[in-house]
N, C-alpha and C positions, 0 to 999 in steps of 0.2 A: 322928508325924512320920515321914516315910520316909528313911533314910540309904541312900545309893548304896553298891551293892555288899553291902548287910547280908544281904540272902536268899539272895544265892550263897555267902556266907561260912558262914551257918547252915546250909544244905544241904550244904555241904563238911565241917563240923565233925561233922553228923549222920552223914554217911556212913563217916567216919573212925572216928567213935565205935561203928557197928555192924559195922566190919569188925575192929574190935579186939576187941569182945565175941565175935564168932564166932572169932575167932581161937584161942581156948582149945579148941576143939572140933574143929579142922583137924589131923587125924592125919595125911593123906598129903601135906601142903605145898600145897595146891591155890589157898589163899589168899596164897601167894607169887607164883604164877603170875599171878593176878588183879591183885595189886601191880604185875607187868611188864608186862601188858597195860595198863596205864591209865598207866604212867610210860615208854611204849615211846618218844617222841619224844626224852626226856631221857638214856634209857639209850644207843641208837644213834646219835643225833644226827639234826638235821632232815633232811638230805640223805639220809639211807638211810630215815629214816620216809616220807619222799615217796614212796620207791619200792617199799619193800615193809612190809605191816602182819603182825602175826602171825595165823596162821590157827588154831593148836592145837598140841599137842605129842602123842607117840606113843613111848615107849620109849626114852627119852633123845634123841629126835630132835624139833628145834624145826622147826615148819612155819610156813613165811610165804609169803604171796600177793603176787604182783605184778600189775599190770595189762596186761603185755606179756611177750614171752620174751626180748627183747632186755635188759630191766632185769633179770630172772632171771639172765642169763647174764653181765651185769656184775658183779653182785652176788657170783656163785660165786668172785670173786677176793677179795671182803672177808670169807669165812665164817669164816677164823679170827680176826679181828679182832672180828667179830659174836660168836663164840662167847666169846672173852675179856671182851667188854664185858658180854654177859648172865650170865655164869658170876659175874663179879666183883659185878655187882648182886644175887644172890644169897649170895654169901660162900661159895659152894663150887660143884664142878663138877655141874651139873645137866643141862647139854644136852653132847654131845659129837658131835651132827651137825646140819646144817642143809638141809630140803628145800624147794624151791621150789616153789609149784604157780601156774598162773593163777587169778584171781579168778572169772572165769565166773558172775559173779551174786552171789557168796556175799558175806555181810557179814564183814569182818575183826573180829575181838577187839578189843574198845576202842571201836568207832564205834558210834552208837546207830542208823544208817540208811542208806539208800543216798543220802541226799541230801548227806553228807559225803564222798563218794566223789570220784574226779576225773570230769570230764565226759565224754560218750560222745563217741568220735573223729567228726570229720566225714567225710562221704563224699568220696572223690577227685573233682577237678576233672575234667571232659571235655577232652581234649586239642582245640586248634583244627585239629590237619590231621588227625582221626581218620578212618581208612576210605583213605586217598590210596594204600595199597599194596595195597588188595584185588585189583585186578586183577593186578597186578604178581608175587604171590607164589603158587606153586604150593599149592593147598590139600590136596594128598595128602602134604605134607611135615609134621613135627612142627612146624614154626616157622610154617607157614601155618594148621595147625589153631589153634595158639596165638594167633595174630595175630586171626583170625577170632573166636574166642573171645572177644578183647580188645575188638573192635569190639563185637560183641553185648552184652556187658556194659553198655558206655557208651549204645548206641543202643537198647537194650530192644527189640529186633526178632528175630522167630525166625529161625533158621539160613537158611531159603530167601530172606530177603530182604536178606541181607547179601552182597555180591559174587554170583558166578555158582554158587557153590557150594552145594547142597543137603545134601549128607552130607559132613560134615567127616571120618570116618573114611577111611581108604585104602580101595578095592574089597576085599571078602573079608576085611576086620577084624572080628574079634567085639566084642561091647560089653566083655565081660570080658577081662583080661588074664589071661595064665597065666605 
């Protein structure tokens, strides 16, 4: 007879028993870090856990990954509180710094696969009046070159097909800036 939830409860108890028996041989404290990775959401809260996941540690620095740089910038304001919560979880000061990195295809600690990560971003939509200013903006200016590149991005056409400008660089300009 099957009982709902029994299999997952036994799996959790087995994993806890295994961690308890390995803990006797853990001299460097790595098992505490595994506990932190597993309990990440309850330690830092669901709002922060949604934005940043643990990626690792190095010499007293906690490495966290984010999906975008805006989230990393926002979380820098919460670093003192993050350090306080994480060190309180350990009961001692383990980390004194936090460094944020972009995910870039890596799998954060505590997640099993890429399937649990946030979905990929959708590409931007093509503006309805795209290309209306091609004939009015000077292609030799920085703004003109940027606008033509913007039009090419959405139209997927080579440079000579967008507007009258074949070369978006000013005459005499090299490919490499100095």
